C-alpha positions in Angstrom: -1.4 17.8 2.2 -2.8 14.8 4.0 -6.4 13.7 4.0 -8.1 11.8 6.7 -11.2 9.8 6.6 -14.2 10.5 8.7 -16.0 7.6 10.3 -18.6 7.7 7.6 -15.8 7.6 4.9 -14.3 4.6 6.7 -17.7 2.9 6.7 -18.1 3.5 3.0 -14.7 1.9 2.3 -15.6 -1.0 4.7 -18.9 -1.6 2.9 -17.3 -1.6 -0.5 -14.4 -3.9 0.5 -16.8 -6.2 2.3 -14.1 -8.1 4.3 -12.9 -5.2 6.5 -12.5 -6.0 10.2 -15.1 -4.4 12.5 -14.6 -0.8 13.4 -12.8 0.0 16.6 -14.7 1.6 19.4 -17.9 -0.2 18.7 -19.0 2.1 15.9 -21.1 0.2 13.4 -21.3 1.0 9.7 -24.3 -1.3 8.9 -27.9 -0.1 9.2 -31.1 -1.2 7.5 -30.9 1.6 4.9 -28.0 3.9 4.1 -28.7 7.6 4.4 -28.4 9.8 1.3 -25.1 11.1 2.7 -23.8 7.6 3.0 -25.0 6.7 -0.5 -23.0 9.7 -1.8 -19.9 8.6 0.1 -20.3 5.1 -1.2 -20.5 6.4 -4.8 -17.4 8.6 -4.3 -15.3 5.8 -2.7 -16.4 3.4 -5.4 -15.3 5.9 -8.0 -11.9 6.3 -6.4 -11.4 2.6 -6.1 -12.3 2.1 -9.7 -9.4 4.4 -10.6 -7.1 1.6 -9.4 -8.5 -0.6 -12.2 -6.8 1.7 -14.8 -3.3 1.3 -13.2 -2.4 -2.2 -14.1 1.1 -3.3 -12.9 3.5 -4.2 -15.6 4.4 -7.8 -16.0 7.7 -8.7 -14.3 10.6 -9.8 -16.5 10.4 -13.5 -17.5 13.8 -14.2 -15.9 13.2 -12.3 -12.7 12.9 -15.4 -10.5 16.0 -17.0 -12.0 18.0 -13.8 -11.5 16.8 -13.4 -7.9 17.8 -17.0 -7.0 21.1 -16.5 -8.7 21.8 -13.4 -6.8 20.8 -15.0 -3.5 23.2 -17.9 -4.2 26.2 -15.6 -4.9 28.7 -15.7 -2.1 28.8 -12.4 -0.1 32.1 -10.8 0.6 32.7 -9.2 4.0 32.7 -5.4 3.9 36.1 -3.9 3.3 37.5 -1.3 5.7 37.8 2.2 4.2 41.1 3.0 2.7 43.0 5.6 4.9 45.2 8.0 3.0 48.4 9.1 4.7 48.8 12.7 5.4 51.6 14.2 3.3 54.4 16.0 5.2 54.5 19.7 4.5 
C-alpha cells in the first residue's frame, strides 16, 4: 500500500519543517490564518514527525572509522575467472 500526500498535506509538512523549498506550480501554502482543516493536518503531521524522536539511531562502534580506513587501504585482488570442470567421458 502506498500513500500519497495531497497539496494540503505537503503544505503542512512544509510549514512544520520551515526550510522546505517553494511548492512547484506556484501553489502557496502560506496564508494569513490556517483553516481548521489545515490546523488538523498540521497537528497530524506534527504527531507523525514526533514519532521519529522515539527511534534514536544506535551509536556506531567506536572502531568503525579505523576499520573502514583499514579496509579501504587493503589491496584489492583482481577477480578470478570461474573454475571450469572438465566433462567426464562416459
